[in-house]
C-alpha positions in Angstrom: 22.7 23.7 10.9 20.2 22.6 13.3 18.4 19.2 13.4 15.1 17.9 12.1 13.5 16.4 14.8 11.5 13.0 14.2 7.7 13.0 15.2 5.2 9.8 14.1 2.1 7.7 15.2 2.1 4.9 15.5 -1.5 3.1 15.7 -1.7 -0.6 17.1 -3.5 -3.5 17.4 -3.0 -5.7 20.6 -4.7 -8.7 20.7 -7.4 -8.7 23.0 -6.5 -11.8 25.4 -2.5 -10.3 25.5 -2.8 -6.6 26.6 -2.4 -7.0 30.0 1.3 -8.6 28.8 1.4 -6.5 26.1 0.9 -2.9 27.9 3.6 -4.2 30.6 6.1 -4.5 27.9 5.1 -1.5 26.5 5.4 0.6 29.7 8.7 -1.2 30.2 10.1 -0.2 26.4 9.5 3.7 27.1 10.8 4.0 30.7 14.1 2.6 29.3 14.6 3.7 25.4 13.7 7.9 27.6 16.3 6.9 30.6 18.6 5.4 28.1 18.4 6.9 24.5 19.2 11.1 24.7 17.9 11.0 21.0 14.4 9.5 22.4 12.7 13.0 23.8 9.0 11.7 24.4 7.4 8.7 23.7 3.8 9.0 24.6 1.4 5.8 24.9 -2.5 6.0 25.2 -5.3 4.1 24.2 -8.4 4.4 22.8 -11.5 4.3 25.4 -14.0 2.2 24.2 -11.3 0.0 23.0 -8.4 -0.5 24.8 -6.9 -3.1 22.5 -6.4 0.0 20.1 -2.8 1.8 21.3 -1.4 5.3 19.9 1.7 6.0 20.3 3.4 9.8 19.9 6.9 9.7 19.4 9.7 12.8 19.5 13.4 11.5 18.6 16.5 14.5 18.2 16.8 13.7 14.7 17.1 11.0 12.3 19.7 9.2 13.4 18.4 9.0 16.6 14.7 7.7 15.6 17.5 4.5 13.7 19.5 4.1 17.4 16.2 3.5 18.5 15.4 0.3 16.2 18.8 -0.9 17.3 18.6 -0.6 21.0 18.2 -3.5 23.0 14.9 -2.4 24.5 13.5 -2.2 21.5 14.4 -4.9 20.3 13.4 -6.8 23.1 9.8 -5.2 22.6 8.7 -5.6 19.3 10.2 -10.0 19.5 7.9 -10.2 22.9 5.8 -8.6 21.8 4.8 -9.3 17.6 2.3 -12.2 18.4 -0.1 -9.5 19.8 -0.2 -6.6 18.2 -2.7 -7.2 15.4 -2.3 -4.3 12.8 -0.1 -1.4 12.6 0.5 1.2 11.0 3.7 4.0 10.6 2.3 7.7 10.5 4.8 10.6 9.3 3.1 13.5 11.1 4.5 17.2 11.2 4.4 19.1 14.9 2.2 22.0 14.7 2.9 23.1 18.8 4.5 20.7 21.3 5.4 22.3 24.6 6.1 20.4 27.7 7.2 21.4 30.9 10.4 20.5 32.8 
């Protein structure tokens, strides 16, 4: 039986005065997650060009267990705790992949 990948989209709004600090913490968390967690296939964060405090993150995990493990990882919990007061809005959207490719 093959594992079904989990793909999610996170839409966040960040308090503008904390954006620089938030972005550094997010980059640190993404680096650690991809390097340390086998089940994290991809994490891509972007900001909306004319609204840089609106962040979008595309998350790809090998399966549901990998996603749940990610939520308990020390580096993710550190990120959540340190950015809690910076995030003014958060929506987690379940999405289904249509076509996803990356170069090795």
